[in-house]
Backbone bond lengths (Angstrom), bond angles and torsions (degrees), N, CA, C in turn:
res aa  C-N    CA-C-N  psi(-1)  N-CA   C-N-CA  omega(-1)  CA-C   N-CA-C  phi
1 M - - - 1.511 - - 1.455 110.61 -
2 A 1.293 119.43 134.35 1.409 128.13 178.94 1.536 112.71 -63.14
3 V 1.282 120.35 137.54 1.369 125.60 178.04 1.569 113.24 -67.35
4 K 1.288 119.36 124.81 1.462 120.25 -179.68 1.490 111.33 -73.66
5 T 1.305 120.89 141.17 1.445 127.53 -174.33 1.531 110.37 -130.43
6 L 1.321 112.86 158.51 1.492 120.09 178.93 1.589 108.34 -84.83
7 E 1.344 118.56 150.70 1.367 120.22 178.66 1.602 106.58 -79.44
8 S 1.258 114.38 -35.40 1.511 121.32 173.59 1.577 112.11 -112.85
9 P 1.316 121.20 99.28 1.438 124.01 -173.60 1.501 108.13 -59.37
10 L 1.381 113.49 149.22 1.448 121.20 174.57 1.514 107.88 -96.97
11 K 1.313 111.52 158.86 1.480 120.07 176.20 1.620 108.94 -75.91
12 A 1.291 112.88 155.58 1.462 120.57 -177.23 1.601 106.46 -58.27
13 A 1.249 119.00 -28.99 1.513 120.03 -176.98 1.563 108.22 -66.70
14 K 1.295 116.30 -30.39 1.455 120.09 -178.91 1.604 110.69 -65.78
15 Y 1.320 117.86 -18.87 1.429 122.32 178.94 1.485 112.03 -93.36
16 K 1.290 117.72 3.40 1.566 122.01 -178.16 1.526 104.84 -97.93
17 S 1.278 116.23 134.58 1.462 121.84 174.52 1.537 108.88 -82.11
18 D 1.393 118.48 174.97 1.481 119.56 178.62 1.450 110.53 -99.13
19 L 1.352 119.82 17.97 1.435 123.50 174.66 1.578 112.58 -84.35
20 T 1.311 120.20 142.48 1.477 122.89 -178.46 1.513 107.22 -96.56
21 S 1.304 114.59 130.27 1.487 119.20 177.82 1.462 111.12 -73.10
22 D 1.359 115.05 150.33 1.546 120.91 175.69 1.570 107.96 -118.32
23 W 1.297 117.12 22.79 1.472 119.82 172.00 1.481 113.91 -62.46
24 C 1.250 120.28 154.42 1.463 123.01 -178.94 1.550 108.75 -65.79
25 P 1.310 118.95 141.96 1.455 122.35 174.00 1.537 110.66 -53.87
26 G 1.361 116.28 133.46 1.486 119.92 179.42 1.524 110.33 89.52
27 C 1.272 123.23 -6.18 1.473 121.87 -179.04 1.444 111.63 -65.19
28 G 1.366 115.78 141.29 1.477 119.54 -178.76 1.513 111.46 -69.60
29 D 1.329 117.30 -14.93 1.488 120.03 179.80 1.611 110.91 -53.57
30 F 1.368 112.42 -37.84 1.437 115.25 -176.79 1.501 113.03 -59.17
31 G 1.427 114.22 -43.69 1.493 121.40 -178.14 1.473 109.75 -64.44
32 I 1.337 118.02 -37.55 1.512 122.73 -176.49 1.532 108.41 -67.73
33 V 1.382 114.85 -49.43 1.449 118.17 174.42 1.506 115.31 -55.04
34 N 1.227 116.87 -44.71 1.458 121.79 176.00 1.472 111.66 -61.74
35 G 1.332 118.64 -41.05 1.457 121.65 177.47 1.485 112.88 -62.73
36 I 1.429 116.12 -43.30 1.445 115.97 178.21 1.614 113.69 -66.95
37 Q 1.307 111.46 -37.24 1.553 115.40 175.42 1.500 110.65 -60.23
38 Q 1.368 119.79 -45.88 1.466 123.59 -176.45 1.554 109.03 -67.95
39 A 1.291 115.47 -38.81 1.451 120.95 -179.28 1.564 111.09 -64.86
40 L 1.326 114.58 -49.46 1.470 118.64 177.56 1.559 112.72 -59.03
41 A 1.322 114.01 -39.18 1.507 116.21 175.80 1.495 113.52 -62.50
42 E 1.363 114.61 -49.26 1.478 115.25 -173.53 1.523 108.44 -74.45
43 L 1.238 122.12 -23.74 1.495 124.95 173.43 1.542 109.57 -75.59
44 A 1.330 119.10 -13.77 1.475 124.18 -177.16 1.504 113.40 56.67
45 L 1.374 117.08 43.67 1.438 121.33 -179.36 1.468 111.70 -81.89
46 P 1.375 118.11 128.16 1.475 120.58 177.99 1.584 111.06 -63.39
47 P 1.309 117.57 123.35 1.420 123.15 -173.96 1.643 109.99 -56.23
48 W 1.446 111.92 -34.48 1.464 115.57 -177.80 1.553 114.04 -78.33
49 E 1.343 117.20 -4.51 1.450 122.12 174.74 1.490 112.72 -119.16
50 T 1.261 114.98 20.98 1.481 122.90 -178.06 1.521 108.12 -126.29
51 Y 1.316 117.39 123.06 1.462 124.21 -175.53 1.466 111.00 -119.97
52 L 1.422 116.32 127.01 1.447 119.70 -177.74 1.570 108.28 -119.26
53 F 1.294 113.39 123.15 1.506 118.04 178.70 1.543 110.30 -108.69
54 S 1.280 113.55 155.60 1.479 118.47 176.12 1.504 110.28 -144.27
55 G 1.334 115.57 161.38 1.469 123.02 179.92 1.518 105.03 -100.90
56 V 1.343 115.74 -146.46 1.484 124.02 -176.05 1.493 107.06 -112.20
57 G 1.340 115.06 140.90 1.463 121.85 179.51 1.532 107.23 137.39
58 C 1.329 116.61 -175.17 1.427 117.74 178.41 1.510 113.31 -57.34
59 S 1.316 115.69 -37.62 1.504 121.61 -175.17 1.633 107.75 -75.88
60 G 1.305 112.24 -13.56 1.535 113.86 178.09 1.520 116.57 -58.37
61 K 1.278 115.91 -21.52 1.436 120.36 -177.96 1.544 112.91 -83.68
62 T 1.348 118.23 -2.72 1.480 120.81 -176.81 1.412 113.56 -49.32
63 P 1.444 120.33 -50.14 1.458 117.18 -174.03 1.561 113.25 -65.88
64 H 1.378 116.78 -17.62 1.417 116.50 176.09 1.534 113.87 -68.11
65 Y 1.385 119.09 -17.63 1.453 122.26 -168.39 1.508 106.52 -113.40
66 I 1.352 120.60 1.11 1.471 120.45 177.97 1.528 110.49 -122.13
67 Q 1.339 115.18 129.70 1.427 120.24 -172.16 1.543 114.42 -84.74
68 V 1.266 111.15 72.09 1.496 122.31 172.45 1.492 103.91 -140.79
69 Y 1.353 115.14 173.06 1.515 115.45 171.59 1.517 112.04 -63.33
70 G 1.294 116.26 136.38 1.451 121.90 -177.19 1.478 116.56 -145.12
71 S 1.338 115.25 155.17 1.407 122.47 177.82 1.576 109.18 -143.02
72 H 1.324 108.42 128.06 1.525 118.22 178.81 1.569 102.48 -94.97
73 T 1.305 118.38 108.49 1.492 119.65 -171.34 1.498 109.86 -101.28
74 L 1.315 117.63 -149.67 1.499 123.98 -172.26 1.439 109.20 -102.28
75 H 1.365 111.49 163.45 1.550 118.69 -175.82 1.574 111.00 -63.01
76 G 1.329 113.27 121.12 1.421 117.41 -179.94 1.541 117.91 77.85
77 R 1.325 114.72 1.74 1.512 117.15 -174.08 1.540 113.30 -114.85
78 V 1.368 116.11 20.29 1.459 117.77 -173.96 1.572 108.95 -69.88
79 L 1.324 118.36 -32.17 1.407 122.34 -177.33 1.604 112.79 -65.16
80 P 1.357 118.23 -51.25 1.421 119.18 179.80 1.499 114.00 -58.81
81 Y 1.404 115.89 -37.26 1.441 121.47 177.84 1.512 111.50 -64.99
82 S 1.249 113.27 -47.47 1.587 119.11 -178.55 1.544 112.66 -67.03
83 L 1.426 112.42 -44.81 1.405 112.41 177.56 1.465 115.03 -65.72
84 G 1.409 119.92 -30.94 1.387 120.79 177.59 1.598 109.72 -64.81
85 A 1.344 115.63 -46.89 1.451 119.47 178.43 1.551 110.99 -55.93
86 K 1.308 118.86 -45.59 1.451 122.09 -178.71 1.564 110.23 -63.85
87 M 1.294 114.61 -40.41 1.458 115.19 178.85 1.489 113.15 -69.32
88 A 1.328 116.21 -38.15 1.422 117.87 -178.08 1.575 110.15 -73.04
89 N 1.289 118.61 -28.66 1.472 120.17 176.45 1.508 111.81 -141.35
90 P 1.303 115.82 85.53 1.466 119.35 -176.72 1.509 116.89 -60.40
91 H 1.382 117.02 -14.34 1.443 121.35 174.65 1.485 114.15 -68.14
92 L 1.330 120.53 -21.16 1.364 125.40 -178.16 1.600 109.63 -70.11
93 T 1.350 116.52 147.92 1.436 120.81 165.54 1.578 105.53 -97.71
94 V 1.275 114.10 113.69 1.512 121.26 -174.46 1.535 111.10 -106.26
95 L 1.303 114.32 133.40 1.469 124.71 176.65 1.522 105.48 -127.36
96 A 1.310 121.26 136.69 1.449 124.94 170.72 1.492 106.35 -122.39
97 V 1.396 113.37 139.25 1.492 120.60 175.24 1.455 109.45 -126.15
98 G 1.375 114.60 155.88 1.411 117.73 178.00 1.623 107.75 -177.29
99 G 1.309 114.87 161.77 1.504 119.35 175.33 1.517 112.05 -78.34
100 D 1.444 112.32 173.57 1.429 117.72 -178.68 1.533 109.84 -72.24
101 G 1.343 119.66 -26.28 1.510 118.15 175.82 1.511 106.63 -72.59
102 D 1.338 116.56 -47.74 1.421 123.32 -175.05 1.536 112.66 -59.97
103 G 1.335 116.56 -40.23 1.467 118.84 -176.96 1.530 115.55 -92.80
104 Y 1.333 114.69 -36.37 1.479 121.72 -170.95 1.508 108.60 -101.93
105 G 1.379 120.63 -8.54 1.440 121.36 -177.88 1.584 104.54 -108.29
106 I 1.260 113.18 -98.19 1.519 119.99 -171.70 1.615 106.37 -62.12
107 G 1.348 117.19 -31.29 1.488 120.39 -177.85 1.523 114.30 -89.22
108 S 1.346 118.37 7.18 1.538 121.98 -172.24 1.480 114.97 -60.11
109 G 1.322 115.59 -33.97 1.490 120.55 178.93 1.594 109.77 -67.44
110 H 1.352 115.40 -44.05 1.447 117.62 175.82 1.514 110.93 -66.15
111 F 1.301 117.66 -35.85 1.541 122.76 -179.77 1.529 107.55 -61.18
112 V 1.273 120.74 -42.63 1.418 124.38 178.01 1.591 113.70 -60.58
113 H 1.331 113.91 -51.60 1.473 116.97 -175.91 1.508 112.80 -76.56
114 A 1.329 116.83 -23.22 1.466 118.95 176.21 1.571 108.82 -64.19
115 G 1.399 116.96 -36.15 1.382 115.43 -174.97 1.567 110.56 -76.61
116 R 1.188 117.95 -35.02 1.497 119.31 -177.57 1.560 112.55 -73.36
117 R 1.326 117.72 -16.90 1.443 120.16 177.93 1.505 112.53 -89.23
118 N 1.359 118.75 -21.07 1.509 122.28 175.79 1.459 110.64 57.46
119 V 1.287 122.57 47.10 1.461 122.81 173.40 1.526 109.71 -71.90
120 D 1.224 121.57 147.48 1.425 126.10 -173.68 1.508 109.45 -80.29
121 M 1.329 119.54 86.41 1.442 124.36 178.75 1.554 114.52 -162.14
122 T 1.230 119.32 173.11 1.413 124.68 -173.93 1.503 113.31 -118.05
123 Y 1.360 120.80 131.24 1.453 125.85 179.26 1.453 108.93 -115.74
124 I 1.289 123.68 116.95 1.413 127.76 178.03 1.505 110.48 -107.92
125 V 1.287 118.15 119.36 1.495 119.33 -177.00 1.582 108.38 -111.44
126 F 1.317 115.30 127.64 1.467 126.25 179.57 1.573 104.80 -84.86
127 N 1.258 116.95 106.10 1.514 118.24 -168.83 1.602 105.65 -113.67
128 N 1.301 110.80 104.71 1.506 116.24 175.42 1.549 112.62 -120.27
129 E 1.351 118.05 6.47 1.417 124.79 168.79 1.526 112.75 77.80
130 V 1.308 115.73 1.83 1.548 117.33 -178.62 1.539 106.84 -138.90
131 Y 1.363 114.50 161.65 1.421 116.65 167.78 1.509 108.98 -88.99
132 G 1.270 115.77 94.17 1.441 121.28 -174.04 1.534 116.50 -65.88
133 L 1.315 116.70 -29.35 1.474 121.11 -176.85 1.467 108.61 -75.76
134 T 1.309 122.55 -26.43 1.471 125.40 -170.01 1.601 113.83 -118.70
135 K 1.326 111.53 35.00 1.451 118.89 172.30 1.486 118.91 83.41
136 G 1.433 116.56 18.18 1.412 117.37 166.57 1.585 119.70 88.85
137 Q 1.255 112.64 19.08 1.504 117.70 172.72 1.517 109.00 -55.65
138 A 1.346 117.72 156.47 1.422 125.58 177.23 1.560 111.17 -65.71
139 S 1.338 117.46 130.54 1.459 117.32 179.93 1.601 101.89 -99.80
140 P 1.359 113.97 174.82 1.433 121.93 -178.16 1.528 114.40 -58.23
141 T 1.401 120.78 -19.43 1.415 119.02 -176.65 1.577 110.16 -103.19
142 L 1.303 118.91 9.70 1.478 119.69 175.78 1.501 107.99 -77.76
143 E 1.339 119.92 123.94 1.485 123.87 -175.58 1.505 109.23 -67.86
144 K 1.319 117.44 148.64 1.488 126.31 171.25 1.516 109.86 -53.99
145 G 1.311 113.73 135.35 1.515 121.30 176.69 1.564 114.12 88.97
146 M 1.321 116.53 -12.55 1.472 119.35 -179.41 1.493 107.54 -76.75
147 Q 1.355 114.55 147.60 1.411 123.20 179.39 1.546 114.76 -136.94
148 P 1.306 116.32 73.14 1.415 115.55 173.19 1.550 116.90 -58.98
149 K 1.211 122.37 165.54 1.544 120.84 -171.47 1.423 112.57 -64.62
150 S 1.349 122.09 -16.66 1.406 124.05 179.78 1.534 111.82 -79.71
151 L 1.278 123.65 -13.91 1.449 128.34 177.54 1.474 112.77 -98.24
152 A 1.310 115.41 136.55 1.531 121.52 179.28 1.506 110.10 -76.94
153 L 1.414 117.34 -29.41 1.483 120.77 178.71 1.481 106.28 -135.67
154 P 1.382 117.71 162.56 1.396 122.50 174.67 1.570 116.02 -54.04
155 H 1.231 119.64 145.33 1.520 123.67 -176.96 1.515 106.26 -69.23
156 I 1.328 117.95 135.79 1.484 126.20 -174.05 1.481 114.96 -108.59
157 S 1.379 120.75 1.01 1.420 124.16 -177.67 1.501 109.54 -108.79
158 Q 1.307 121.26 149.51 1.394 129.68 175.60 1.557 106.72 -70.32
159 A 1.362 112.29 141.59 1.429 115.03 175.63 1.531 112.71 -87.99
160 I 1.351 116.75 149.48 1.467 118.00 174.88 1.532 107.17 -80.79
161 N 1.257 114.39 159.64 1.506 124.49 173.19 1.511 105.95 -109.26
162 P 1.413 113.93 101.77 1.452 117.32 -171.48 1.638 110.43 -65.49
163 L 1.304 119.12 -34.79 1.433 120.33 -177.60 1.568 109.26 -67.52
164 A 1.310 116.67 -43.21 1.515 120.63 178.00 1.469 110.11 -63.69
165 L 1.296 114.31 -42.03 1.509 119.17 -179.59 1.578 109.94 -60.63
166 A 1.344 114.36 -46.37 1.486 122.21 176.80 1.574 110.59 -59.34
167 L 1.286 119.40 -35.87 1.424 124.81 -178.11 1.543 104.81 -69.18
168 A 1.287 118.79 -45.64 1.483 122.98 -177.85 1.524 110.17 -66.13
169 C 1.374 118.02 -31.28 1.467 119.09 -173.87 1.508 112.40 -87.43
170 G 1.356 117.38 -13.26 1.495 117.63 176.28 1.514 113.60 105.91
171 Y 1.353 123.25 14.30 1.436 123.53 166.90 1.543 109.65 -54.13
172 T 1.325 115.52 137.52 1.451 116.90 -175.56 1.586 111.11 -101.88
173 F 1.265 116.22 -3.29 1.428 124.27 172.14 1.460 111.91 -141.72
174 I 1.371 118.71 116.63 1.448 122.19 -176.03 1.482 113.02 -132.07
175 A 1.374 114.77 120.47 1.490 116.81 -167.93 1.553 108.19 -142.34
176 R 1.338 116.44 154.62 1.361 120.75 169.89 1.535 112.09 -120.32
177 S 1.284 120.25 139.84 1.475 122.27 177.08 1.499 106.97 -133.88
178 Y 1.308 116.56 -168.14 1.544 125.55 -174.03 1.550 109.92 -142.07
179 A 1.243 117.29 129.47 1.574 122.12 -173.62 1.566 108.87 -55.63
180 Y 1.337 115.46 -34.69 1.466 115.81 -173.92 1.536 115.50 -103.72
181 D 1.293 112.15 26.36 1.493 121.75 173.99 1.526 101.17 -120.93
182 P 1.346 121.02 81.92 1.444 121.57 -175.49 1.481 113.37 -62.81
183 K 1.334 118.10 -38.67 1.537 118.37 -175.21 1.512 108.35 -65.72
184 H 1.276 116.48 -49.16 1.474 122.68 179.90 1.514 112.74 -60.10
185 L 1.325 113.96 -46.76 1.471 122.63 -178.26 1.536 107.35 -59.17
186 K 1.344 118.13 -53.67 1.399 122.55 -175.31 1.524 109.39 -55.28
187 A 1.384 115.74 -52.58 1.408 120.92 -176.49 1.506 114.79 -60.93
188 T 1.343 114.16 -32.02 1.480 119.90 -176.46 1.611 105.81 -75.96
189 I 1.326 117.74 -40.32 1.497 116.53 177.21 1.561 109.29 -63.30
190 Q 1.348 115.80 -43.31 1.444 116.52 -179.83 1.560 112.17 -59.87
191 A 1.301 117.67 -40.55 1.397 121.35 178.95 1.601 113.98 -66.22
192 A 1.358 111.61 -32.32 1.482 118.38 -179.37 1.561 107.50 -71.94
193 V 1.274 116.00 -44.86 1.515 120.86 -178.69 1.492 106.77 -64.10
194 N 1.272 125.38 -43.27 1.388 129.01 -179.32 1.503 115.54 -69.16
195 H 1.409 115.36 -22.55 1.369 119.06 177.36 1.507 115.78 -68.39
196 R 1.248 119.49 139.74 1.505 122.72 -178.93 1.511 108.79 -91.77
197 G 1.285 117.90 92.72 1.413 123.51 -178.29 1.581 112.93 147.71
198 M 1.347 113.98 -174.95 1.440 116.48 178.44 1.487 114.13 -79.43
199 A 1.378 113.58 121.92 1.475 119.70 -171.96 1.514 107.10 -115.56
200 L 1.361 116.78 135.35 1.415 122.17 171.79 1.511 111.79 -117.54
201 I 1.356 117.51 132.48 1.477 120.19 171.15 1.516 104.88 -122.38
202 D 1.261 115.85 116.24 1.502 123.53 170.50 1.456 109.16 -88.80
203 V 1.323 119.79 113.19 1.441 125.26 -174.92 1.534 112.59 -109.02
204 L 1.275 113.61 109.50 1.452 121.47 178.78 1.542 109.52 -68.19
205 Q 1.342 118.19 127.32 1.443 122.98 -176.01 1.505 110.57 -141.03
206 P 1.336 116.80 132.20 1.498 118.18 171.01 1.532 113.50 -66.65
207 C 1.343 113.65 142.94 1.510 120.16 167.75 1.442 105.54 -111.78
208 P 1.333 120.50 102.22 1.497 124.64 -174.07 1.542 110.08 -68.78
209 T 1.236 117.85 -14.87 1.515 119.10 -173.66 1.564 108.78 -87.36
210 Y 1.345 116.83 -47.27 1.427 120.31 -170.16 1.486 118.77 -118.38
211 N 1.358 115.98 -25.24 1.534 118.25 175.61 1.478 110.14 -101.55
212 D 1.354 113.57 102.75 1.488 116.98 178.61 1.546 109.97 -100.73
213 I 1.247 120.35 19.49 1.401 123.10 178.24 1.673 109.29 -103.59
214 H 1.291 112.93 -59.57 1.532 116.77 179.96 1.538 106.31 -94.24
215 T 1.303 116.03 77.56 1.433 121.49 -179.76 1.440 117.08 -95.06
216 K 1.305 123.13 178.22 1.403 123.00 176.96 1.480 110.42 -61.42
217 E 1.339 117.45 -35.71 1.471 120.09 177.50 1.455 114.63 -68.57
218 F 1.413 113.79 -36.02 1.562 118.72 173.08 1.468 112.67 -52.52
219 Y 1.333 118.02 -52.28 1.439 124.14 -177.57 1.536 112.13 -66.86
220 A 1.366 118.03 -22.92 1.459 119.10 -178.04 1.566 111.78 -95.45
221 E 1.242 115.22 4.85 1.500 120.68 -178.22 1.566 111.76 -68.74
222 K 1.263 113.83 153.29 1.463 124.47 168.22 1.520 109.90 -102.53
223 L 1.312 114.24 136.72 1.465 121.72 -178.95 1.553 107.49 -110.77
224 E 1.343 112.77 154.77 1.449 117.85 178.10 1.545 108.63 -105.28
225 K 1.252 115.41 129.37 1.410 123.44 179.43 1.513 114.59 -141.28
226 E 1.356 113.57 112.20 1.504 118.69 -178.37 1.564 109.69 55.27
227 G 1.382 112.71 41.99 1.457 116.16 176.15 1.492 115.43 84.18
228 N 1.383 117.58 -7.86 1.489 117.85 -179.88 1.491 110.71 -114.29
229 E 1.398 111.24 154.41 1.518 115.52 179.49 1.551 103.34 -88.56
230 I 1.364 115.23 136.62 1.417 123.26 175.82 1.588 107.87 -128.76
231 P 1.372 115.18 151.23 1.482 116.09 -179.32 1.546 111.41 -73.24
232 R 1.366 120.31 149.87 1.379 120.70 175.53 1.541 111.42 -63.78
233 V 1.427 115.65 -40.85 1.405 119.40 -176.36 1.563 107.95 -102.61
234 Y 1.385 118.41 136.48 1.421 118.72 179.75 1.532 106.12 -142.44
235 Y 1.370 116.58 167.01 1.431 120.90 -176.12 1.557 109.37 -104.18
236 I 1.298 117.31 120.27 1.389 119.40 -165.30 1.641 111.81 -67.64
237 E 1.374 115.20 -25.56 1.458 115.45 176.67 1.548 109.93 -65.99
238 E 1.319 117.19 -29.48 1.456 117.60 -177.35 1.553 114.51 -70.23
239 T 1.369 117.47 -3.14 1.397 122.01 175.02 1.495 111.28 -96.77
240 G 1.300 116.52 3.25 1.435 123.11 -174.60 1.491 116.99 90.23
241 Y 1.336 113.17 2.91 1.535 115.50 175.58 1.489 112.66 -71.78
242 D 1.387 115.05 138.89 1.387 123.19 -176.91 1.546 109.87 -134.57
243 G 1.372 117.14 102.12 1.422 121.52 -179.22 1.496 118.06 -95.29
244 V 1.360 116.49 15.41 1.424 121.80 -177.60 1.526 110.09 -95.62
245 V 1.259 117.90 118.98 1.479 127.09 173.53 1.562 107.58 -70.65
246 K 1.263 116.70 116.99 1.528 121.56 177.35 1.477 113.10 -78.34
247 N 1.387 119.56 -39.74 1.476 124.11 -176.62 1.556 104.79 -129.52
248 S 1.330 114.91 107.63 1.477 116.38 -178.21 1.536 112.21 -75.43
249 N 1.327 115.21 -8.64 1.516 116.57 172.74 1.463 118.19 -90.98
250 D 1.361 114.05 -4.53 1.514 121.70 176.47 1.585 104.81 -88.52
251 V 1.297 110.23 107.49 1.517 117.76 -178.32 1.495 111.45 -66.60
252 Q 1.247 117.97 -34.89 1.481 120.53 179.84 1.457 110.17 -68.78
253 E 1.405 117.43 -44.55 1.504 115.18 178.90 1.511 115.53 -66.94
254 V 1.425 114.65 -35.87 1.451 118.49 175.98 1.575 110.73 -62.21
255 N 1.249 118.26 -45.55 1.444 122.79 178.10 1.562 113.18 -62.85
256 E 1.269 115.53 -38.42 1.488 120.47 178.26 1.493 109.38 -67.28
257 K 1.392 118.22 -46.87 1.415 120.16 -176.69 1.547 111.07 -68.98
258 R 1.248 118.46 -34.77 1.446 121.48 -178.78 1.538 106.59 -71.70
259 M 1.310 125.00 -39.83 1.452 126.00 178.07 1.572 109.08 -70.63
260 N 1.296 118.13 -37.35 1.524 117.67 176.56 1.550 106.28 -66.52
261 A 1.294 117.31 -42.22 1.515 118.04 -179.20 1.530 111.38 -59.70
262 F 1.313 114.50 -46.81 1.468 122.10 179.36 1.488 112.85 -57.29
263 N 1.345 113.81 -46.22 1.480 120.27 174.82 1.565 113.39 -59.93
264 A 1.278 113.36 -47.68 1.485 118.49 176.15 1.495 114.90 -60.14
265 M 1.306 119.17 -40.52 1.410 124.82 178.88 1.505 114.24 -66.59
266 Y 1.404 116.97 -32.49 1.429 119.78 177.21 1.566 114.68 -101.80
267 K 1.202 116.85 12.63 1.425 119.56 -178.95 1.611 112.99 -63.66
268 L 1.289 117.24 123.60 1.418 120.82 -177.28 1.558 110.55 -84.96
269 E 1.325 118.25 113.19 1.475 120.62 -179.44 1.444 108.52 -159.53
270 D 1.324 116.71 159.55 1.482 125.63 -177.93 1.455 106.37 -77.42
271 Q 1.322 120.75 -25.87 1.419 121.85 178.01 1.548 113.83 -79.20
272 V 1.276 118.63 169.37 1.493 122.89 -175.56 1.565 102.37 -130.30
273 A 1.392 109.69 122.96 1.496 121.42 -177.63 1.513 109.03 -89.94
274 L 1.328 118.21 130.64 1.463 125.17 168.60 1.461 108.09 -111.51
275 G 1.349 115.99 149.59 1.488 117.83 175.66 1.437 110.58 143.50
276 T 1.399 117.47 -178.12 1.441 124.15 174.27 1.424 113.48 -91.00
277 F 1.337 119.55 111.87 1.436 123.88 -175.14 1.533 114.72 -81.57
278 Y 1.282 110.17 -31.74 1.579 113.34 -176.77 1.582 109.46 -150.93
279 K 1.302 118.45 133.70 1.463 121.70 170.02 1.475 112.84 -149.01
280 I 1.333 114.54 135.80 1.420 118.91 -176.97 1.564 104.65 -147.79
281 E 1.345 116.12 148.91 1.474 122.51 178.60 1.511 108.09 -104.24
282 L 1.311 116.19 112.68 1.501 123.26 176.86 1.485 109.27 -129.81
283 D 1.302 117.56 165.27 1.480 124.25 178.49 1.535 106.26 -59.12
284 T 1.324 114.73 134.82 1.416 118.88 173.09 1.499 116.38 -85.10
285 Y 1.316 116.87 165.01 1.445 120.00 -177.89 1.489 113.64 -55.45
286 D 1.339 117.07 -49.90 1.446 118.45 -179.53 1.510 115.59 -62.08
287 E 1.384 113.74 -32.17 1.488 117.58 174.82 1.453 113.87 -65.48
288 L 1.360 116.33 -42.55 1.419 122.11 177.25 1.551 110.23 -67.30
289 L 1.301 117.45 -39.18 1.441 121.84 179.49 1.562 110.41 -62.33
290 G 1.348 111.15 -38.05 1.454 115.06 178.20 1.558 117.90 -66.25
291 K 1.324 113.55 -20.86 1.404 122.75 170.75 1.497 112.77 -69.80
292 N 1.266 116.76 -39.53 1.462 121.34 177.80 1.473 113.28 -79.58
293 L 1.422 116.34 -31.82 1.445 116.21 -176.08 1.630 104.16 -127.16
294 P 1.263 115.05 87.71 1.506 120.28 -173.74 1.518 114.18 -52.28
295 Q 1.359 118.47 -28.60 1.419 118.06 -178.90 1.545 113.54 -64.38
296 L 1.331 117.45 -18.70 1.485 121.20 178.48 1.555 111.42 -76.00
297 K 1.294 115.42 -11.66 1.439 117.54 173.89 1.489 116.90 -73.61
298 D 1.295 113.71 -21.37 1.482 125.57 178.13 1.476 114.87 -101.84
299 A 1.290 119.07 -21.89 1.458 122.17 -175.66 1.468 110.36 -152.99
300 A 1.362 117.62 147.36 1.406 123.01 177.13 1.571 106.75 -74.74
301 P 1.286 118.54 153.69 1.455 122.77 -179.93 1.571 111.21 -50.30
302 I 1.352 110.91 -42.40 1.512 118.56 -178.32 1.499 111.75 -61.25
303 D 1.376 116.35 -24.62 1.489 117.61 -173.37 1.633 108.22 -97.94
304 L 1.275 117.33 -6.66 1.462 117.19 176.74 1.563 111.86 -67.84
305 K 1.270 116.79 146.31 1.494 120.21 -178.49 1.539 107.12 -92.81
306 Y 1.305 115.72 119.14 1.469 123.86 176.02 1.440 112.46 -97.06
307 H 1.330 118.83 -6.78 1.485 123.67 176.12 1.522 112.37 -148.64
308 D 1.290 118.46 161.57 1.444 120.41 176.71 1.609 109.78 -88.29
309 D 1.267 113.09 -177.73 1.509 117.24 -177.04 1.593 112.88 -61.45
310 Q 1.394 117.69 -17.91 1.422 117.07 178.06 1.570 108.33 -100.11
311 M 1.326 115.40 17.74 1.525 122.98 175.96 1.500 111.81 63.13
312 N 1.373 115.93 26.96 1.448 119.44 168.07 1.514 110.90 -87.14
313 P 1.329 116.38 133.97 1.461 120.31 -176.73 1.529 107.98 -62.78
314 T 1.356 110.77 143.12 1.459 121.83 179.39 1.569 111.03 -94.17
315 T 1.297 116.63 -2.29 1.447 121.92 179.41 1.415 109.79 -113.42
316 D 1.372 118.04 131.62 1.511 123.67 -178.26 1.527 107.48 -96.98
317 L 1.336 116.28 106.93 1.501 117.59 178.49 1.534 110.74 -102.08
318 S 1.293 117.54 17.09 1.518 118.02 -175.75 1.548 114.88 -61.38
319 S 1.311 109.56 -36.04 1.548 112.54 179.24 1.539 114.31 -69.15
320 A 1.383 110.97 -36.35 1.410 115.99 172.03 1.546 118.13 -64.83
321 L 1.252 108.89 -42.14 1.509 114.64 179.89 1.546 112.63 -68.63
322 A 1.379 112.62 -31.66 1.447 115.61 -179.14 1.491 110.77 -63.59
323 E 1.269 120.25 -28.89 1.505 124.96 -172.65 1.590 109.08 -73.36
324 I 1.386 115.02 -26.03 1.449 115.63 -176.51 1.615 111.77 -104.53
325 Q 1.339 113.52 -0.55 1.394 117.39 178.59 1.558 112.63 -72.71
326 V 1.335 117.82 141.92 1.500 119.06 -178.92 1.525 106.04 -123.02
């Protein structure tokens, strides 16, 4: 379903609420919220038809600071809430946000099944490798052997690769961006919202309070390679990489793009790649549901009448109830 837009776009300031943030100075959350506001403004999305959901953690406050409809939900449960809203009213533009612990830890089961359903929405994960709200414990994305200042000993568990996990689960748009790269982050959010299907953006962000390894200075470093200085952060598309599937019915092309994406996601290097690793156009969940339930082609589920004017139900469940009566 095409994204609804305003005839007269609003400025980014119109998407800012009047609440004051209490995030730590230097937190990457500020950059991500600014990126979302800028993207919504340039996309000219109506605030009253845009819904932003969050889970629990530092990132959970995001809907408080963005002037669209918002819900601050439960720990690890942002995806079922947001998927439910999108399915009930496909006319909404739905975005979900959450941290790496919220989304890849307690919410990992929902993360898996959201990908395979391919609902038309965007999931933005704030990835700082620690549980910033609860004193810096290791999140699922902290690499084995790392020891930020919040840990008494080096981390002993393997990290998950959220991009590769998303690829395995069926996400149809998979990208990585960085909180302090406003131009790239804004463009990536716009591309994800415009994508028809389930989109994941894993956003790398410094936690100045608990993660003293992957800091803002770390991402800004220059590295030496073969006598030349190269940036720590680079854009994967500038290397000639193309993760976009042109023909989703071409099995060979799909397999090649998936393997290329997997290799790029797992490439061991000192540099950090940003960009879109995989993108494919497939039927969305609501489109497939409409084939099974033809009435959904003419009306959103929220618009269907489940009772008459006297509040009598229009659906007869007596036969179903009879089967479970004892």
